[in-house]
mmCIF file of the N, C-alpha and C atoms, coordinates in Angstrom:
data_MODEL
# 
_entry.id   MODEL 
# 
loop_
_atom_site.group_PDB 
_atom_site.id 
_atom_site.type_symbol 
_atom_site.label_atom_id 
_atom_site.label_alt_id 
_atom_site.label_comp_id 
_atom_site.label_asym_id 
_atom_site.label_entity_id 
_atom_site.label_seq_id 
_atom_site.pdbx_PDB_ins_code 
_atom_site.Cartn_x 
_atom_site.Cartn_y 
_atom_site.Cartn_z 
_atom_site.occupancy 
_atom_site.B_iso_or_equiv 
_atom_site.pdbx_formal_charge 
_atom_site.auth_seq_id 
_atom_site.auth_comp_id 
_atom_site.auth_asym_id 
_atom_site.auth_atom_id 
_atom_site.pdbx_PDB_model_num 
ATOM 1   N N  . MET A 1 1  ? -0.268  7.775  9.029   1.00 0.00 ? 1  MET A N  1 
ATOM 2   C CA . MET A 1 1  ? -1.434  7.344  8.258   1.00 0.00 ? 1  MET A CA 1 
ATOM 3   C C  . MET A 1 1  ? -1.199  5.903  7.806   1.00 0.00 ? 1  MET A C  1 
ATOM 4   N N  . ASP A 1 2  ? -2.200  5.057  7.996   1.00 0.00 ? 2  ASP A N  1 
ATOM 5   C CA . ASP A 1 2  ? -2.025  3.674  7.572   1.00 0.00 ? 2  ASP A CA 1 
ATOM 6   C C  . ASP A 1 2  ? -2.145  3.562  6.051   1.00 0.00 ? 2  ASP A C  1 
ATOM 7   N N  . ILE A 1 3  ? -1.706  2.435  5.534   1.00 0.00 ? 3  ILE A N  1 
ATOM 8   C CA . ILE A 1 3  ? -1.628  2.246  4.087   1.00 0.00 ? 3  ILE A CA 1 
ATOM 9   C C  . ILE A 1 3  ? -3.002  2.332  3.428   1.00 0.00 ? 3  ILE A C  1 
ATOM 10  N N  . GLY A 1 4  ? -4.042  1.809  4.084   1.00 0.00 ? 4  GLY A N  1 
ATOM 11  C CA . GLY A 1 4  ? -5.388  1.854  3.510   1.00 0.00 ? 4  GLY A CA 1 
ATOM 12  C C  . GLY A 1 4  ? -5.896  3.277  3.353   1.00 0.00 ? 4  GLY A C  1 
ATOM 13  N N  . ALA A 1 5  ? -5.693  4.087  4.378   1.00 0.00 ? 5  ALA A N  1 
ATOM 14  C CA . ALA A 1 5  ? -6.120  5.493  4.307   1.00 0.00 ? 5  ALA A CA 1 
ATOM 15  C C  . ALA A 1 5  ? -5.341  6.240  3.233   1.00 0.00 ? 5  ALA A C  1 
ATOM 16  N N  . LYS A 1 6  ? -4.062  5.904  3.106   1.00 0.00 ? 6  LYS A N  1 
ATOM 17  C CA . LYS A 1 6  ? -3.252  6.548  2.086   1.00 0.00 ? 6  LYS A CA 1 
ATOM 18  C C  . LYS A 1 6  ? -3.728  6.169  0.683   1.00 0.00 ? 6  LYS A C  1 
ATOM 19  N N  . ILE A 1 7  ? -4.051  4.898  0.496   1.00 0.00 ? 7  ILE A N  1 
ATOM 20  C CA . ILE A 1 7  ? -4.574  4.453  -0.803  1.00 0.00 ? 7  ILE A CA 1 
ATOM 21  C C  . ILE A 1 7  ? -5.846  5.225  -1.135  1.00 0.00 ? 7  ILE A C  1 
ATOM 22  N N  . ARG A 1 8  ? -6.737  5.331  -0.163  1.00 0.00 ? 8  ARG A N  1 
ATOM 23  C CA . ARG A 1 8  ? -8.007  6.033  -0.402  1.00 0.00 ? 8  ARG A CA 1 
ATOM 24  C C  . ARG A 1 8  ? -7.766  7.505  -0.749  1.00 0.00 ? 8  ARG A C  1 
ATOM 25  N N  . ARG A 1 9  ? -6.872  8.155  -0.005  1.00 0.00 ? 9  ARG A N  1 
ATOM 26  C CA . ARG A 1 9  ? -6.589  9.570  -0.267  1.00 0.00 ? 9  ARG A CA 1 
ATOM 27  C C  . ARG A 1 9  ? -6.030  9.758  -1.676  1.00 0.00 ? 9  ARG A C  1 
ATOM 28  N N  . ILE A 1 10 ? -5.083  8.921  -2.058  1.00 0.00 ? 10 ILE A N  1 
ATOM 29  C CA . ILE A 1 10 ? -4.479  9.027  -3.390  1.00 0.00 ? 10 ILE A CA 1 
ATOM 30  C C  . ILE A 1 10 ? -5.512  8.727  -4.473  1.00 0.00 ? 10 ILE A C  1 
ATOM 31  N N  . ARG A 1 11 ? -6.314  7.686  -4.255  1.00 0.00 ? 11 ARG A N  1 
ATOM 32  C CA . ARG A 1 11 ? -7.340  7.312  -5.233  1.00 0.00 ? 11 ARG A CA 1 
ATOM 33  C C  . ARG A 1 11 ? -8.344  8.438  -5.437  1.00 0.00 ? 11 ARG A C  1 
ATOM 34  N N  . GLU A 1 12 ? -8.777  9.037  -4.336  1.00 0.00 ? 12 GLU A N  1 
ATOM 35  C CA . GLU A 1 12 ? -9.760  10.117 -4.433  1.00 0.00 ? 12 GLU A CA 1 
ATOM 36  C C  . GLU A 1 12 ? -9.169  11.351 -5.107  1.00 0.00 ? 12 GLU A C  1 
ATOM 37  N N  . ARG A 1 13 ? -7.923  11.689 -4.785  1.00 0.00 ? 13 ARG A N  1 
ATOM 38  C CA . ARG A 1 13 ? -7.281  12.835 -5.434  1.00 0.00 ? 13 ARG A CA 1 
ATOM 39  C C  . ARG A 1 13 ? -7.105  12.607 -6.929  1.00 0.00 ? 13 ARG A C  1 
ATOM 40  N N  . ALA A 1 14 ? -6.865  11.347 -7.307  1.00 0.00 ? 14 ALA A N  1 
ATOM 41  C CA . ALA A 1 14 ? -6.708  11.015 -8.727  1.00 0.00 ? 14 ALA A CA 1 
ATOM 42  C C  . ALA A 1 14 ? -8.060  10.849 -9.419  1.00 0.00 ? 14 ALA A C  1 
ATOM 43  N N  . GLU A 1 15 ? -9.134  10.963 -8.637  1.00 0.00 ? 15 GLU A N  1 
ATOM 44  C CA . GLU A 1 15 ? -10.500 10.825 -9.140  1.00 0.00 ? 15 GLU A CA 1 
ATOM 45  C C  . GLU A 1 15 ? -10.722 9.482  -9.827  1.00 0.00 ? 15 GLU A C  1 
ATOM 46  N N  . VAL A 1 16 ? -10.193 8.433  -9.192  1.00 0.00 ? 16 VAL A N  1 
ATOM 47  C CA . VAL A 1 16 ? -10.370 7.064  -9.682  1.00 0.00 ? 16 VAL A CA 1 
ATOM 48  C C  . VAL A 1 16 ? -11.442 6.408  -8.810  1.00 0.00 ? 16 VAL A C  1 
ATOM 49  N N  . PRO A 1 17 ? -12.549 5.998  -9.409  1.00 0.00 ? 17 PRO A N  1 
ATOM 50  C CA . PRO A 1 17 ? -13.575 5.321  -8.612  1.00 0.00 ? 17 PRO A CA 1 
ATOM 51  C C  . PRO A 1 17 ? -13.029 4.020  -8.015  1.00 0.00 ? 17 PRO A C  1 
ATOM 52  N N  . ALA A 1 18 ? -13.513 3.692  -6.832  1.00 0.00 ? 18 ALA A N  1 
ATOM 53  C CA . ALA A 1 18 ? -13.045 2.486  -6.150  1.00 0.00 ? 18 ALA A CA 1 
ATOM 54  C C  . ALA A 1 18 ? -13.260 1.241  -7.007  1.00 0.00 ? 18 ALA A C  1 
ATOM 55  N N  . CYS A 1 19 ? -14.398 1.165  -7.682  1.00 0.00 ? 19 CYS A N  1 
ATOM 56  C CA . CYS A 1 19 ? -14.681 -0.022 -8.499  1.00 0.00 ? 19 CYS A CA 1 
ATOM 57  C C  . CYS A 1 19 ? -13.689 -0.154 -9.656  1.00 0.00 ? 19 CYS A C  1 
ATOM 58  N N  . VAL A 1 20 ? -13.239 0.956  -10.203 1.00 0.00 ? 20 VAL A N  1 
ATOM 59  C CA . VAL A 1 20 ? -12.262 0.937  -11.296 1.00 0.00 ? 20 VAL A CA 1 
ATOM 60  C C  . VAL A 1 20 ? -10.903 0.492  -10.769 1.00 0.00 ? 20 VAL A C  1 
ATOM 61  N N  . LEU A 1 21 ? -10.480 1.049  -9.643  1.00 0.00 ? 21 LEU A N  1 
ATOM 62  C CA . LEU A 1 21 ? -9.203  0.651  -9.059  1.00 0.00 ? 21 LEU A CA 1 
ATOM 63  C C  . LEU A 1 21 ? -9.219  -0.829 -8.709  1.00 0.00 ? 21 LEU A C  1 
ATOM 64  N N  . ALA A 1 22 ? -10.285 -1.289 -8.097  1.00 0.00 ? 22 ALA A N  1 
ATOM 65  C CA . ALA A 1 22 ? -10.385 -2.701 -7.721  1.00 0.00 ? 22 ALA A CA 1 
ATOM 66  C C  . ALA A 1 22 ? -10.285 -3.598 -8.954  1.00 0.00 ? 22 ALA A C  1 
ATOM 67  N N  . GLN A 1 23 ? -11.002 -3.246 -10.010 1.00 0.00 ? 23 GLN A N  1 
ATOM 68  C CA . GLN A 1 23 ? -10.972 -4.054 -11.234 1.00 0.00 ? 23 GLN A CA 1 
ATOM 69  C C  . GLN A 1 23 ? -9.570  -4.085 -11.831 1.00 0.00 ? 23 GLN A C  1 
ATOM 70  N N  . ARG A 1 24 ? -8.919  -2.941 -11.921 1.00 0.00 ? 24 ARG A N  1 
ATOM 71  C CA . ARG A 1 24 ? -7.586  -2.873 -12.516 1.00 0.00 ? 24 ARG A CA 1 
ATOM 72  C C  . ARG A 1 24 ? -6.529  -3.544 -11.643 1.00 0.00 ? 24 ARG A C  1 
ATOM 73  N N  . ALA A 1 25 ? -6.755  -3.585 -10.329 1.00 0.00 ? 25 ALA A N  1 
ATOM 74  C CA . ALA A 1 25 ? -5.818  -4.231 -9.409  1.00 0.00 ? 25 ALA A CA 1 
ATOM 75  C C  . ALA A 1 25 ? -6.154  -5.716 -9.204  1.00 0.00 ? 25 ALA A C  1 
ATOM 76  N N  . HIS A 1 26 ? -7.224  -6.178 -9.847  1.00 0.00 ? 26 HIS A N  1 
ATOM 77  C CA . HIS A 1 26 ? -7.645  -7.583 -9.794  1.00 0.00 ? 26 HIS A CA 1 
ATOM 78  C C  . HIS A 1 26 ? -8.030  -8.016 -8.382  1.00 0.00 ? 26 HIS A C  1 
ATOM 79  N N  . ILE A 1 27 ? -8.761  -7.129 -7.692  1.00 0.00 ? 27 ILE A N  1 
ATOM 80  C CA . ILE A 1 27 ? -9.308  -7.458 -6.379  1.00 0.00 ? 27 ILE A CA 1 
ATOM 81  C C  . ILE A 1 27 ? -10.784 -7.074 -6.372  1.00 0.00 ? 27 ILE A C  1 
ATOM 82  N N  . SER A 1 28 ? -11.515 -7.560 -5.398  1.00 0.00 ? 28 SER A N  1 
ATOM 83  C CA . SER A 1 28 ? -12.936 -7.216 -5.336  1.00 0.00 ? 28 SER A CA 1 
ATOM 84  C C  . SER A 1 28 ? -13.102 -5.810 -4.762  1.00 0.00 ? 28 SER A C  1 
ATOM 85  N N  . PRO A 1 29 ? -14.160 -5.135 -5.184  1.00 0.00 ? 29 PRO A N  1 
ATOM 86  C CA . PRO A 1 29 ? -14.431 -3.804 -4.615  1.00 0.00 ? 29 PRO A CA 1 
ATOM 87  C C  . PRO A 1 29 ? -14.606 -3.839 -3.093  1.00 0.00 ? 29 PRO A C  1 
ATOM 88  N N  . SER A 1 30 ? -15.201 -4.916 -2.570  1.00 0.00 ? 30 SER A N  1 
ATOM 89  C CA . SER A 1 30 ? -15.393 -4.991 -1.117  1.00 0.00 ? 30 SER A CA 1 
ATOM 90  C C  . SER A 1 30 ? -14.057 -5.151 -0.392  1.00 0.00 ? 30 SER A C  1 
ATOM 91  N N  . TYR A 1 31 ? -13.109 -5.880 -0.985  1.00 0.00 ? 31 TYR A N  1 
ATOM 92  C CA . TYR A 1 31 ? -11.780 -6.018 -0.386  1.00 0.00 ? 31 TYR A CA 1 
ATOM 93  C C  . TYR A 1 31 ? -11.074 -4.669 -0.374  1.00 0.00 ? 31 TYR A C  1 
ATOM 94  N N  . LEU A 1 32 ? -11.150 -3.920 -1.472  1.00 0.00 ? 32 LEU A N  1 
ATOM 95  C CA . LEU A 1 32 ? -10.552 -2.589 -1.517  1.00 0.00 ? 32 LEU A CA 1 
ATOM 96  C C  . LEU A 1 32 ? -11.183 -1.691 -0.453  1.00 0.00 ? 32 LEU A C  1 
ATOM 97  N N  . CYS A 1 33 ? -12.479 -1.734 -0.336  1.00 0.00 ? 33 CYS A N  1 
ATOM 98  C CA . CYS A 1 33 ? -13.180 -0.921 0.670   1.00 0.00 ? 33 CYS A CA 1 
ATOM 99  C C  . CYS A 1 33 ? -12.698 -1.287 2.075   1.00 0.00 ? 33 CYS A C  1 
ATOM 100 N N  . ASP A 1 34 ? -12.566 -2.577 2.341   1.00 0.00 ? 34 ASP A N  1 
ATOM 101 C CA . ASP A 1 34 ? -12.086 -3.009 3.653   1.00 0.00 ? 34 ASP A CA 1 
ATOM 102 C C  . ASP A 1 34 ? -10.656 -2.539 3.915   1.00 0.00 ? 34 ASP A C  1 
ATOM 103 N N  . ILE A 1 35 ? -9.821  -2.570 2.901   1.00 0.00 ? 35 ILE A N  1 
ATOM 104 C CA . ILE A 1 35 ? -8.444  -2.079 3.033   1.00 0.00 ? 35 ILE A CA 1 
ATOM 105 C C  . ILE A 1 35 ? -8.454  -0.590 3.347   1.00 0.00 ? 35 ILE A C  1 
ATOM 106 N N  . GLU A 1 36 ? -9.205  0.161  2.556   1.00 0.00 ? 36 GLU A N  1 
ATOM 107 C CA . GLU A 1 36 ? -9.237  1.618  2.722   1.00 0.00 ? 36 GLU A CA 1 
ATOM 108 C C  . GLU A 1 36 ? -9.775  2.050  4.083   1.00 0.00 ? 36 GLU A C  1 
ATOM 109 N N  . HIS A 1 37 ? -10.653 1.258  4.655   1.00 0.00 ? 37 HIS A N  1 
ATOM 110 C CA . HIS A 1 37 ? -11.254 1.612  5.941   1.00 0.00 ? 37 HIS A CA 1 
ATOM 111 C C  . HIS A 1 37 ? -10.601 0.897  7.121   1.00 0.00 ? 37 HIS A C  1 
ATOM 112 N N  . GLY A 1 38 ? -9.487  0.214  6.862   1.00 0.00 ? 38 GLY A N  1 
ATOM 113 C CA . GLY A 1 38 ? -8.724  -0.409 7.935   1.00 0.00 ? 38 GLY A CA 1 
ATOM 114 C C  . GLY A 1 38 ? -9.321  -1.666 8.524   1.00 0.00 ? 38 GLY A C  1 
ATOM 115 N N  . ARG A 1 39 ? -10.288 -2.257 7.835   1.00 0.00 ? 39 ARG A N  1 
ATOM 116 C CA . ARG A 1 39 ? -10.903 -3.479 8.344   1.00 0.00 ? 39 ARG A CA 1 
ATOM 117 C C  . ARG A 1 39 ? -10.105 -4.724 7.962   1.00 0.00 ? 39 ARG A C  1 
ATOM 118 N N  . ARG A 1 40 ? -9.310  -4.626 6.904   1.00 0.00 ? 40 ARG A N  1 
ATOM 119 C CA . ARG A 1 40 ? -8.443  -5.734 6.476   1.00 0.00 ? 40 ARG A CA 1 
ATOM 120 C C  . ARG A 1 40 ? -7.099  -5.164 6.065   1.00 0.00 ? 40 ARG A C  1 
ATOM 121 N N  . ARG A 1 41 ? -6.064  -5.977 6.232   1.00 0.00 ? 41 ARG A N  1 
ATOM 122 C CA . ARG A 1 41 ? -4.718  -5.575 5.799   1.00 0.00 ? 41 ARG A CA 1 
ATOM 123 C C  . ARG A 1 41 ? -4.500  -6.081 4.386   1.00 0.00 ? 41 ARG A C  1 
ATOM 124 N N  . ALA A 1 42 ? -3.871  -5.273 3.577   1.00 0.00 ? 42 ALA A N  1 
ATOM 125 C CA . ALA A 1 42 ? -3.535  -5.679 2.213   1.00 0.00 ? 42 ALA A CA 1 
ATOM 126 C C  . ALA A 1 42 ? -2.186  -6.382 2.218   1.00 0.00 ? 42 ALA A C  1 
ATOM 127 N N  . THR A 1 43 ? -2.067  -7.403 1.416   1.00 0.00 ? 43 THR A N  1 
ATOM 128 C CA . THR A 1 43 ? -0.766  -8.042 1.255   1.00 0.00 ? 43 THR A CA 1 
ATOM 129 C C  . THR A 1 43 ? 0.114   -7.120 0.412   1.00 0.00 ? 43 THR A C  1 
ATOM 130 N N  . CYS A 1 44 ? 1.410   -7.347 0.464   1.00 0.00 ? 44 CYS A N  1 
ATOM 131 C CA . CYS A 1 44 ? 2.313   -6.535 -0.357  1.00 0.00 ? 44 CYS A CA 1 
ATOM 132 C C  . CYS A 1 44 ? 2.041   -6.753 -1.843  1.00 0.00 ? 44 CYS A C  1 
ATOM 133 N N  . ASP A 1 45 ? 1.603   -7.957 -2.218  1.00 0.00 ? 45 ASP A N  1 
ATOM 134 C CA . ASP A 1 45 ? 1.254   -8.213 -3.622  1.00 0.00 ? 45 ASP A CA 1 
ATOM 135 C C  . ASP A 1 45 ? 0.098   -7.317 -4.066  1.00 0.00 ? 45 ASP A C  1 
ATOM 136 N N  . VAL A 1 46 ? -0.909  -7.203 -3.229  1.00 0.00 ? 46 VAL A N  1 
ATOM 137 C CA . VAL A 1 46 ? -2.067  -6.362 -3.554  1.00 0.00 ? 46 VAL A CA 1 
ATOM 138 C C  . VAL A 1 46 ? -1.649  -4.899 -3.591  1.00 0.00 ? 46 VAL A C  1 
ATOM 139 N N  . VAL A 1 47 ? -0.857  -4.469 -2.635  1.00 0.00 ? 47 VAL A N  1 
ATOM 140 C CA . VAL A 1 47 ? -0.390  -3.080 -2.637  1.00 0.00 ? 47 VAL A CA 1 
ATOM 141 C C  . VAL A 1 47 ? 0.455   -2.807 -3.877  1.00 0.00 ? 47 VAL A C  1 
ATOM 142 N N  . ALA A 1 48 ? 1.239   -3.784 -4.310  1.00 0.00 ? 48 ALA A N  1 
ATOM 143 C CA . ALA A 1 48 ? 2.036   -3.612 -5.528  1.00 0.00 ? 48 ALA A CA 1 
ATOM 144 C C  . ALA A 1 48 ? 1.128   -3.398 -6.742  1.00 0.00 ? 48 ALA A C  1 
ATOM 145 N N  . CYS A 1 49 ? 0.049   -4.157 -6.832  1.00 0.00 ? 49 CYS A N  1 
ATOM 146 C CA . CYS A 1 49 ? -0.905  -3.989 -7.937  1.00 0.00 ? 49 CYS A CA 1 
ATOM 147 C C  . CYS A 1 49 ? -1.570  -2.612 -7.878  1.00 0.00 ? 49 CYS A C  1 
ATOM 148 N N  . ILE A 1 50 ? -2.007  -2.215 -6.701  1.00 0.00 ? 50 ILE A N  1 
ATOM 149 C CA . ILE A 1 50 ? -2.641  -0.904 -6.525  1.00 0.00 ? 50 ILE A CA 1 
ATOM 150 C C  . ILE A 1 50 ? -1.640  0.195  -6.860  1.00 0.00 ? 50 ILE A C  1 
ATOM 151 N N  . SER A 1 51 ? -0.395  0.028  -6.434  1.00 0.00 ? 51 SER A N  1 
ATOM 152 C CA . SER A 1 51 ? 0.656   1.016  -6.720  1.00 0.00 ? 51 SER A CA 1 
ATOM 153 C C  . SER A 1 51 ? 0.832   1.213  -8.219  1.00 0.00 ? 51 SER A C  1 
ATOM 154 N N  . ARG A 1 52 ? 0.867   0.098  -8.944  1.00 0.00 ? 52 ARG A N  1 
ATOM 155 C CA . ARG A 1 52 ? 1.027   0.185  -10.404 1.00 0.00 ? 52 ARG A CA 1 
ATOM 156 C C  . ARG A 1 52 ? -0.146  0.915  -11.038 1.00 0.00 ? 52 ARG A C  1 
ATOM 157 N N  . VAL A 1 53 ? -1.352  0.578  -10.598 1.00 0.00 ? 53 VAL A N  1 
ATOM 158 C CA . VAL A 1 53 ? -2.553  1.217  -11.165 1.00 0.00 ? 53 VAL A CA 1 
ATOM 159 C C  . VAL A 1 53 ? -2.542  2.720  -10.901 1.00 0.00 ? 53 VAL A C  1 
ATOM 160 N N  . LEU A 1 54 ? -2.171  3.109  -9.683  1.00 0.00 ? 54 LEU A N  1 
ATOM 161 C CA . LEU A 1 54 ? -2.181  4.527  -9.319  1.00 0.00 ? 54 LEU A CA 1 
ATOM 162 C C  . LEU A 1 54 ? -0.884  5.252  -9.699  1.00 0.00 ? 54 LEU A C  1 
ATOM 163 N N  . GLY A 1 55 ? 0.118   4.494  -10.150 1.00 0.00 ? 55 GLY A N  1 
ATOM 164 C CA . GLY A 1 55 ? 1.396   5.110  -10.522 1.00 0.00 ? 55 GLY A CA 1 
ATOM 165 C C  . GLY A 1 55 ? 2.148   5.663  -9.321  1.00 0.00 ? 55 GLY A C  1 
ATOM 166 N N  . ARG A 1 56 ? 2.063   4.975  -8.189  1.00 0.00 ? 56 ARG A N  1 
ATOM 167 C CA . ARG A 1 56 ? 2.673   5.455  -6.938  1.00 0.00 ? 56 ARG A CA 1 
ATOM 168 C C  . ARG A 1 56 ? 3.494   4.350  -6.295  1.00 0.00 ? 56 ARG A C  1 
ATOM 169 N N  . SER A 1 57 ? 4.778   4.307  -6.578  1.00 0.00 ? 57 SER A N  1 
ATOM 170 C CA . SER A 1 57 ? 5.643   3.284  -6.002  1.00 0.00 ? 57 SER A CA 1 
ATOM 171 C C  . SER A 1 57 ? 5.826   3.464  -4.500  1.00 0.00 ? 57 SER A C  1 
ATOM 172 N N  . ASP A 1 58 ? 5.580   4.640  -3.974  1.00 0.00 ? 58 ASP A N  1 
ATOM 173 C CA . ASP A 1 58 ? 5.741   4.872  -2.540  1.00 0.00 ? 58 ASP A CA 1 
ATOM 174 C C  . ASP A 1 58 ? 4.760   4.056  -1.707  1.00 0.00 ? 58 ASP A C  1 
ATOM 175 N N  . LEU A 1 59 ? 3.653   3.640  -2.287  1.00 0.00 ? 59 LEU A N  1 
ATOM 176 C CA . LEU A 1 59 ? 2.703   2.813  -1.548  1.00 0.00 ? 59 LEU A CA 1 
ATOM 177 C C  . LEU A 1 59 ? 3.324   1.471  -1.166  1.00 0.00 ? 59 LEU A C  1 
ATOM 178 N N  . LEU A 1 60 ? 4.068   0.881  -2.091  1.00 0.00 ? 60 LEU A N  1 
ATOM 179 C CA . LEU A 1 60 ? 4.698   -0.400 -1.802  1.00 0.00 ? 60 LEU A CA 1 
ATOM 180 C C  . LEU A 1 60 ? 5.769   -0.235 -0.728  1.00 0.00 ? 60 LEU A C  1 
ATOM 181 N N  . GLU A 1 61 ? 6.521   0.839  -0.794  1.00 0.00 ? 61 GLU A N  1 
ATOM 182 C CA . GLU A 1 61 ? 7.534   1.095  0.239   1.00 0.00 ? 61 GLU A CA 1 
ATOM 183 C C  . GLU A 1 61 ? 6.874   1.256  1.606   1.00 0.00 ? 61 GLU A C  1 
ATOM 184 N N  . ASP A 1 62 ? 5.756   1.971  1.660   1.00 0.00 ? 62 ASP A N  1 
ATOM 185 C CA . ASP A 1 62 ? 5.030   2.136  2.921   1.00 0.00 ? 62 ASP A CA 1 
ATOM 186 C C  . ASP A 1 62 ? 4.538   0.786  3.454   1.00 0.00 ? 62 ASP A C  1 
ATOM 187 N N  . CYS A 1 63 ? 4.089   -0.064 2.545   1.00 0.00 ? 63 CYS A N  1 
ATOM 188 C CA . CYS A 1 63 ? 3.628   -1.390 2.945   1.00 0.00 ? 63 CYS A CA 1 
ATOM 189 C C  . CYS A 1 63 ? 4.777   -2.184 3.558   1.00 0.00 ? 63 CYS A C  1 
ATOM 190 N N  . LEU A 1 64 ? 5.917   -2.133 2.915   1.00 0.00 ? 64 LEU A N  1 
ATOM 191 C CA . LEU A 1 64 ? 7.083   -2.850 3.432   1.00 0.00 ? 64 LEU A CA 1 
ATOM 192 C C  . LEU A 1 64 ? 7.503   -2.310 4.788   1.00 0.00 ? 64 LEU A C  1 
ATOM 193 N N  . LEU A 1 65 ? 7.421   -0.998 4.964   1.00 0.00 ? 65 LEU A N  1 
ATOM 194 C CA . LEU A 1 65 ? 7.832   -0.397 6.234   1.00 0.00 ? 65 LEU A CA 1 
ATOM 195 C C  . LEU A 1 65 ? 6.908   -0.774 7.388   1.00 0.00 ? 65 LEU A C  1 
ATOM 196 N N  . GLU A 1 66 ? 5.698   -1.229 7.072   1.00 0.00 ? 66 GLU A N  1 
ATOM 197 C CA . GLU A 1 66 ? 4.787   -1.704 8.116   1.00 0.00 ? 66 GLU A CA 1 
ATOM 198 C C  . GLU A 1 66 ? 5.155   -3.112 8.578   1.00 0.00 ? 66 GLU A C  1 
ATOM 199 N N  . CYS A 1 67 ? 6.013   -3.795 7.814   1.00 0.00 ? 67 CYS A N  1 
ATOM 200 C CA . CYS A 1 67 ? 6.427   -5.163 8.150   1.00 0.00 ? 67 CYS A CA 1 
ATOM 201 C C  . CYS A 1 67 ? 7.584   -5.108 9.145   1.00 0.00 ? 67 CYS A C  1 
ATOM 202 N N  . PRO A 1 68 ? 7.423   -5.700 10.322  1.00 0.00 ? 68 PRO A N  1 
ATOM 203 C CA . PRO A 1 68 ? 8.479   -5.639 11.343  1.00 0.00 ? 68 PRO A CA 1 
ATOM 204 C C  . PRO A 1 68 ? 9.815   -6.219 10.875  1.00 0.00 ? 68 PRO A C  1 
ATOM 205 N N  . VAL A 1 69 ? 9.786   -7.301 10.113  1.00 0.00 ? 69 VAL A N  1 
ATOM 206 C CA . VAL A 1 69 ? 11.028  -7.920 9.639   1.00 0.00 ? 69 VAL A CA 1 
ATOM 207 C C  . VAL A 1 69 ? 11.768  -6.968 8.699   1.00 0.00 ? 69 VAL A C  1 
ATOM 208 N N  . TYR A 1 70 ? 11.034  -6.325 7.809   1.00 0.00 ? 70 TYR A N  1 
ATOM 209 C CA . TYR A 1 70 ? 11.663  -5.386 6.874   1.00 0.00 ? 70 TYR A CA 1 
ATOM 210 C C  . TYR A 1 70 ? 12.214  -4.172 7.624   1.00 0.00 ? 70 TYR A C  1 
ATOM 211 N N  . ARG A 1 71 ? 11.458  -3.653 8.589   1.00 0.00 ? 71 ARG A N  1 
ATOM 212 C CA . ARG A 1 71 ? 11.933  -2.504 9.376   1.00 0.00 ? 71 ARG A CA 1 
ATOM 213 C C  . ARG A 1 71 ? 13.230  -2.834 10.094  1.00 0.00 ? 71 ARG A C  1 
ATOM 214 N N  . GLU A 1 72 ? 13.301  -4.034 10.656  1.00 0.00 ? 72 GLU A N  1 
ATOM 215 C CA . GLU A 1 72 ? 14.514  -4.455 11.363  1.00 0.00 ? 72 GLU A CA 1 
ATOM 216 C C  . GLU A 1 72 ? 15.687  -4.568 10.384  1.00 0.00 ? 72 GLU A C  1 
ATOM 217 N N  . TRP A 1 73 ? 15.429  -5.107 9.199   1.00 0.00 ? 73 TRP A N  1 
ATOM 218 C CA . TRP A 1 73 ? 16.474  -5.229 8.189   1.00 0.00 ? 73 TRP A CA 1 
ATOM 219 C C  . TRP A 1 73 ? 16.995  -3.841 7.790   1.00 0.00 ? 73 TRP A C  1 
ATOM 220 N N  . VAL A 1 74 ? 16.094  -2.901 7.577   1.00 0.00 ? 74 VAL A N  1 
ATOM 221 C CA . VAL A 1 74 ? 16.483  -1.534 7.211   1.00 0.00 ? 74 VAL A CA 1 
ATOM 222 C C  . VAL A 1 74 ? 17.293  -0.898 8.332   1.00 0.00 ? 74 VAL A C  1 
ATOM 223 N N  . ARG A 1 75 ? 16.861  -1.100 9.576   1.00 0.00 ? 75 ARG A N  1 
ATOM 224 C CA . ARG A 1 75 ? 17.566  -0.525 10.714  1.00 0.00 ? 75 ARG A CA 1 
ATOM 225 C C  . ARG A 1 75 ? 18.997  -1.059 10.786  1.00 0.00 ? 75 ARG A C  1 
ATOM 226 N N  . HIS A 1 76 ? 19.157  -2.353 10.626  1.00 0.00 ? 76 HIS A N  1 
ATOM 227 C CA . HIS A 1 76 ? 20.503  -2.936 10.660  1.00 0.00 ? 76 HIS A CA 1 
ATOM 228 C C  . HIS A 1 76 ? 21.348  -2.482 9.481   1.00 0.00 ? 76 HIS A C  1 
ATOM 229 N N  . ARG A 1 77 ? 20.744  -2.377 8.335   1.00 0.00 ? 77 ARG A N  1 
ATOM 230 C CA . ARG A 1 77 ? 21.455  -1.916 7.141   1.00 0.00 ? 77 ARG A CA 1 
ATOM 231 C C  . ARG A 1 77 ? 21.951  -0.490 7.350   1.00 0.00 ? 77 ARG A C  1 
ATOM 232 N N  . ASP A 1 78 ? 21.103  0.363  7.891   1.00 0.00 ? 78 ASP A N  1 
ATOM 233 C CA . ASP A 1 78 ? 21.470  1.748  8.117   1.00 0.00 ? 78 ASP A CA 1 
ATOM 234 C C  . ASP A 1 78 ? 22.580  1.889  9.171   1.00 0.00 ? 78 ASP A C  1 
ATOM 235 N N  . VAL A 1 79 ? 22.535  1.024  10.197  1.00 0.00 ? 79 VAL A N  1 
ATOM 236 C CA . VAL A 1 79 ? 23.577  1.054  11.227  1.00 0.00 ? 79 VAL A CA 1 
ATOM 237 C C  . VAL A 1 79 ? 24.934  0.693  10.621  1.00 0.00 ? 79 VAL A C  1 
ATOM 238 N N  . ARG A 1 80 ? 24.960  -0.301 9.739   1.00 0.00 ? 80 ARG A N  1 
ATOM 239 C CA . ARG A 1 80 ? 26.208  -0.703 9.102   1.00 0.00 ? 80 ARG A CA 1 
ATOM 240 C C  . ARG A 1 80 ? 26.762  0.382  8.196   1.00 0.00 ? 80 ARG A C  1 
ATOM 241 N N  . LYS A 1 81 ? 25.881  1.167  7.564   1.00 0.00 ? 81 LYS A N  1 
ATOM 242 C CA . LYS A 1 81 ? 26.328  2.267  6.705   1.00 0.00 ? 81 LYS A CA 1 
ATOM 243 C C  . LYS A 1 81 ? 27.054  3.332  7.520   1.00 0.00 ? 81 LYS A C  1 
ATOM 244 N N  . VAL A 1 82 ? 26.550  3.590  8.730   1.00 0.00 ? 82 VAL A N  1 
ATOM 245 C CA . VAL A 1 82 ? 27.127  4.632  9.584   1.00 0.00 ? 82 VAL A CA 1 
ATOM 246 C C  . VAL A 1 82 ? 28.466  4.170  10.165  1.00 0.00 ? 82 VAL A C  1 
ATOM 247 N N  . ALA A 1 83 ? 28.565  2.893  10.487  1.00 0.00 ? 83 ALA A N  1 
ATOM 248 C CA . ALA A 1 83 ? 29.787  2.364  11.127  1.00 0.00 ? 83 ALA A CA 1 
ATOM 249 C C  . ALA A 1 83 ? 30.985  2.356  10.205  1.00 0.00 ? 83 ALA A C  1 
# 
């Protein structure tokens, strides 16, 4: 599941209206809608704000895991732990 769909699922389960989440995360409602529907990618800064509002730190981790550079860093870190 992409980060936008996950944000929408969590927001809906928490019964937080999109306009309220957008206001508290300091983004426009249309930007949030585009993120949730996969039309735009959210920056990690925006995901961090949304994470704080929803009380879900796992959203930021998911955002980082979508970044190829971060995934490569984690992979190398994990290989060194095993060695």
